[in-house]
C-alpha positions in Angstrom: 0.0 0.0 0.0 1.1 3.6 -0.5 2.9 5.3 2.3 0.8 7.4 4.5 -2.5 5.6 3.7 -4.3 3.9 6.5 -5.0 0.2 5.9 -7.1 -2.4 7.5 -6.7 -6.2 7.7 -9.8 -8.3 7.3 -10.1 -12.0 7.9 -12.9 -14.2 6.6 -14.4 -16.3 9.4 -17.7 -17.5 7.8 -18.4 -19.7 4.8 -20.3 -18.3 1.8 -22.1 -21.6 1.4 -25.9 -21.2 1.7 -25.6 -17.4 1.7 -27.4 -14.9 -0.6 -25.6 -14.1 -3.9 -25.2 -10.5 -2.8 -23.2 -11.5 0.2 -20.9 -13.7 -1.9 -20.3 -10.8 -4.3 -19.4 -8.5 -1.4 -16.9 -11.1 -0.2 -15.3 -11.4 -3.6 -15.2 -7.6 -3.9 -13.2 -7.5 -0.6 -10.8 -10.0 -2.1 -12.0 -12.9 0.1 -13.8 -16.1 -0.8 -12.0 -18.9 1.1 -12.1 -19.5 4.8 -9.4 -17.9 7.0 -8.0 -15.8 4.2 -6.7 -12.4 5.3 -6.5 -9.3 3.0 -5.1 -5.8 3.6 -7.2 -3.0 2.1 -7.2 0.7 2.3 -9.4 1.9 5.2 -12.2 3.7 3.3 -15.9 4.3 3.9 -16.7 1.8 1.2 -14.6 -1.0 2.8 -16.1 -0.2 6.3 -19.6 -0.4 4.8 -18.9 -3.8 3.2 -17.6 -5.1 6.6 -20.8 -3.9 8.3 -22.9 -5.8 5.8 -21.1 -9.1 6.7 -20.4 -9.0 10.5 -21.1 -12.8 10.6 -18.6 -13.6 7.9 -15.6 -11.2 8.4 -13.7 -9.7 11.3 -11.2 -6.9 11.5 -7.8 -8.4 12.5 -5.8 -5.1 12.6 -6.4 -1.5 11.8 
């Protein structure tokens, strides 16, 4: 990530199996899709909003 930008680490803790298609698309948009995968993204309002839509499937690890 670029220097000076805040980042956030997100870990997938829930399975997308038997979930609505919209939730699966949000996971893919965050760069997740497999259990226990961790991604580091820029801390923006869009990313925070996606996390709030999936509180049962993702957790903030750091940031």
